[in-house]
N, C-alpha and C positions, 0 to 999 in steps of 0.2 A: 504494500500500500504506500503510494508516494505521498499523498496529502490526506490528513485525517482532520475532521472537525468534530468537536464535542459540542453538540447543540443543546444548551441547557447546562451551563458550567457552574452549578452550585456545588454543594458538598460532594456528592457522588461523582458528578461530572468532573470536578476538580481532581478527585482522586484518580479516576481513570485517565484523564488527560495528563496528569503529572507523571504517572507511572509509564505511560507510552512515550512521553517526551524524554524521560530519564533513560529509556531503553534505546534512544536514538531516532525515534520517529519524528516526522514533521507534523506538528499538531497546532491547531488553532482552537481557542476556546471562544464560543459564541454564547452570549448571555444578554438579557434585557436590562440587567441591573447596572446602571451607569457607574455608581460608586465602586462596585465590584470590578468592573472592567478597567476603570481608571487605576485602582489600587494594584491590580495584577500587572498592568503595563508599566506602572511607575516603580514598583518594588519587587516584582515577581510574585509568585504564589507562595505564601508563607505556610509551611506545613509543620504542625506540632504533633509529635507522636508521644508514646509513653516514655521514651528515653531521650528524645532530641528535638531540636527545632532547626529547620533549614528552608531555603528558598529555591524555587524552580523558575527559571526565566522562560516564559511562554507567552506568545502574543494572544491578546483577547480583543474581540470586537463585538459590537451590537449587531443583531441580525441585519438591520438595514444598511450596515456599513460593509457587508461582505462584498468583496470584489473578485473572488476567484472561485473555481470549482474544486470539488473534492472527490477523492476516490472512495472514501468511506466517511459516512456521517453517523456518529453514535448519538442517538436521541435520548436525552436524559432530562427533558423538561418535566414539569408536572403534567399528568395525563391530560388535564383540561386545557393546557397551553400548546399541545403538540400540533394540532391542525394549523394554528396561527403561525407557529415557527416554520412548519413545512411550506406554507404558502409564501412566506417572505423569502425563504431560501430558494424556492423555485423561481420566484420573480427576479431574484438577484443573480441567477445563473449558477448557483452553488451545486445544483443537482444536474449531472450529465446523464447521457443515455445509459451509461454503465455504472453510475454511482451506486455503491452498496449502502443501504440504510439499515442500521441496526437499532432496534428498540431495546433499551434496558429499563424502560419505565415500569413502575408498579402498576398493578391492576390487570384488567382483562379486556380483550377485544381490540388490541392495537393493530393486528394484521389487517383487519378490515378497513380501519381508518387510513393506514399508510398506503393501501392498495389504490386509494383515490389519487395518489401522487406519483407512485412508481409501480411497475409490474411486480407481481408476487415473487418472481425469480430474483429480484434485486432487494427483497426484504429479508432481513434476518431478525429473528426473535431471540432475545437473551434474557436470562434471569441472573441476578447477581446477589450473592449473600455477603458481599463486602458491606461495611458500614462506613459512614463518614459524617462529620459535623462541621458546621460553618460557624466560626467564632466572630465573624465580622467581615467587612469587605476585603477580599483577597487573603483571608486567613482560614485555614482548615485545621480540624482536629481529626486525626486518623488513628483509630485504635483497632485492635483485633485482627483476625485473619478472615479470608473469604475465598470465594470461587465464582466462576462464571460458567453457566451452561448455555449453549446456543445452538441454533439450527436454522437453515434456510426455511422461510415460512411455508413453502410448498412441500417441505420434507425431502426434497431431492438433494443428493450429494453432488458436490462439484469441487473443482480445484480451488475456487475462491474461498470456500468454507475452510479448507485446510490452511490456506494462506493466512486468513484472519486468526485461526486458532494458534498458529505458530507465532504471529505477531503479539497476541495477547499473552502467550506464555513466555515469550522473550521479555515482556514487561513484568513478569512475575505476578500475573493476575489469575493464575490457576484456572485456565480455561479448558473446557472439554466440549466436544461436539456431541450433542444430545441425539438419541434415537427417537425421542418423543418429547419435543420441547413443550408441548401443551401439558404434559404431566408435570414438567418442571415449573411451568407458569402457574398451574393450579396449586402446586405445592408451595411456591413462594407467596401466592395470593393468600393462601391459608395462614401462613406465618404472619404476613402483614395485617391480615384482617383480625388476627387475635392480638398480637403484641402492639401494633401501632395505636389502635384506639384505646386499649386498656392503659397503656403507659400515658397517653394523653389525658384521659379522663381522670386517672389516679395521680397524675403528675409524678410518675416514678420512672426510674431506669428499668431496663429489662430485668436485670438481676434482682431488683427490689420487688418487682411483681412476682418473680419466680420464687422468692423466699417465703411467700405466704403459705402457711401449712396446708391450706385447702385450695391451692391454685388449680389442681386438676379438676376440681368440681366447678370452678369458674370457666375453665377452658372447654370442657367437654361439650356443652350444648352448642357453642359456636362451631367447633370442629365437626360435630356430627351433621349439622345442617349443611356445611360446605361440602362435605363428602357426598351427601345425598344429591345435592345439586350438580356437582361435577360428574358423578357417575351417571346421572340421568342425561347429561349432555355428551356422554361418550368418553370421558376421561376417567380411568380407573385409579382413584387414590384411596388410601386406607387410613382409617382412624389412628391405629396404634403407631404407625411409622410417622405420621404427622405430629402426633403428640410428642414422640421422642425427639423429632427435629426441633420443635419449639423448645422443649426442655433443654436441649443441647446448647441453646443460646443463653441460658441463664448464668453460667459461670463467668467470673470476671475475665478469665483468659480467652473467652470467645467473644461474646457481645454483651455480657452482663453489666458493664459500666456505661453502656451506650443508651442515649435517648433516641428513639426511632424518629424517622423523618416527619411523621405526622405531628409528633410532640414539638419538634423544632418549628414546623410551619405555624402551629397554633401559638407558640410563644412569640413568634415574630409577626403575629397578627395577619397571617396569610390564610386563605381558604385551604382546606385539606383535600386529600384525594378520597375521602370516605365514599363518595358516590361511585368510584371505580373499584372499590373493594367491597365492604359489607353491603353498600347500597346496590352494587351491581349483582351481588349474590342474591340479595332479596328480590331484585327485578327478575333475574333468571328463575328464581323460585316461583314468583307469580306466574310467569309464562308456562312453567311446567306443572303448576298445581301442587307445589311443595311448600309447606309452611316453614317460614324462617323467622320465628319470633325473636330469637336472640340477636340475629343480625339486624332485624328491623329496629330493635331497641337501641343497639349500639349506634346505628346510623343516626337515629333521632337524637341521641345524647351528644354526639359530636356536632350535629347541626345546632343544637342548643348552645353549646360552647362557642361555636362560630358567631352566633348572634351578638355576642359580647363586643365583637369588632366590626359588625356589619352596619352600624349606624353612625 
């Protein structure tokens, strides 16, 4: 890949972009937050980890300032901002006939949205279990370990898939080519639909939620509803493995010290992605005739919190 753009260069986009840049790739960060863009261009991207603080020199632009095309665009906007980002990038000539577009966004249904802008064979769907925090304009907090699973949206193997995997692994992003990316997407959506809203509602880190003695009783109704909906839509996920996956994020050495992205959005007075997680699951449930009272309740509770900043 000669030129890579990270479209939506917040916490996670910054992490992916910085790792790719440090591995020798030509990377541009694209983001709508002017202060963030200015800070990156003036001081580099400041990265704080558990053990050190360092800077990565990497160019950043706003979408309307893009003047070149890219071989790979990694889309990491909030789900509700993706269409607008893609429209601007297409208008600015950033998307060529053969540009690969990889979605690493949270939530469900992204392949259908992206197919309005590029053919399915140019779309790659990815899920990442990396975490990242934004400490201010141009400043990231990176903790824990993670991995990326991805696949071409139409499920067909090709040489470009292998090239992207090699590139991500050279950047130490622990990538693997999935045989069933929709299984990975639903698995990630389950984790996000449980931990993101609970940490936001309770104002707790992942590990703090996990330390509650009756946490399994809290999680079980949410997970069971998601499993029922996913299976009805043709993706076979299992309750026990999902519960273990969520519990594996509780220790401090994995993701226990981390506030999820929804918590960060709420604290920064931004709308959350609840409608693309629990809200979308509830919508699918309505379409399928499956009751989802726990996911309905969680969706309403997050919308109640959002009302605090909507006036």
